[in-house]
C-alpha angles and dihedrals in degrees: 000000000000121000138179130185116204143133114291092236089066094054096123094052090046093051091048091051092046092050091050091052093048103037104024109036120165103234107191133174094248089048092051091048091051090049091051092052091048092049092049092049092049091050094048090046091054091052093052100044117109086220105072097179093116093056090041092058091048092054094043091057093043091052094046101044104019123212097340143072109335091012094063114104118269091207123051111261110243093239090062100046098087093041097061112100137179088264091057093049096048091044090054092047091048090060102037108028093075127130095252089055098045128087120197118190134175138189123211095012133110110266100222092047090051091050093049093048091047091055091047099049104025103034108027100036122086117251123220095254093062089068086073095215092139140060114259112233133180128018125353096219130055117253110261097176118148119225111256124182113230104162127218148152130263128180128193123189116219128182106261091214090076091067136061103260094234095050116106130195115197128179129185119183125187133180110215136180102236100187137008089201100056095027090220120148121222134182142208123220116192117188127180129191116185128181140161135257119355092353091076090083093060098035100052118144119272133188126211122197127188126191096205133014094230101131147348089249090058090051095048096045096047095044 
């Protein structure tokens, strides 16, 4: 997701800038190295946090949907960080950063003007990958897979010394048929954090309910 906040009178300049960031990024070697270091730090930080909710959500989705769609990792696995190159990034963007797969929205701007500027800067302008100054890697067609629940079980061992001994993390995940009429599948995710003493006020149980397993964003917002 890319976002810009600016005065409405500068809409054309903002759209031009946004299109350049999305369709014509400058991917340099120093920039890639900085991104690799940031990704490694983020991964190590997640592993060492007492709060393991981020990893928990990753594993829940991987167990529910397997190695596809919603089951794919949200964060880059550490074994892939050093293998990603400029060619990989531009090849991915060439397939997925296409007008039919892009949504542009604006608040506080005139609709027709926004549509015209979107066509000008996102549809008619040439993206960086059409310059063909890179080696295409990976598939030649975008992934059109549909999320399909398969169910499963994943277990991750974590050093107990990182946590307060009396803290407990409990997760229960169910796949339910929410309606015979609509045929939609829903799920419940129940998560409990318990602690001792004054921490009880900030670690009280909470329950998250989703009507449809459409996306991680849906899960996070509704929970």
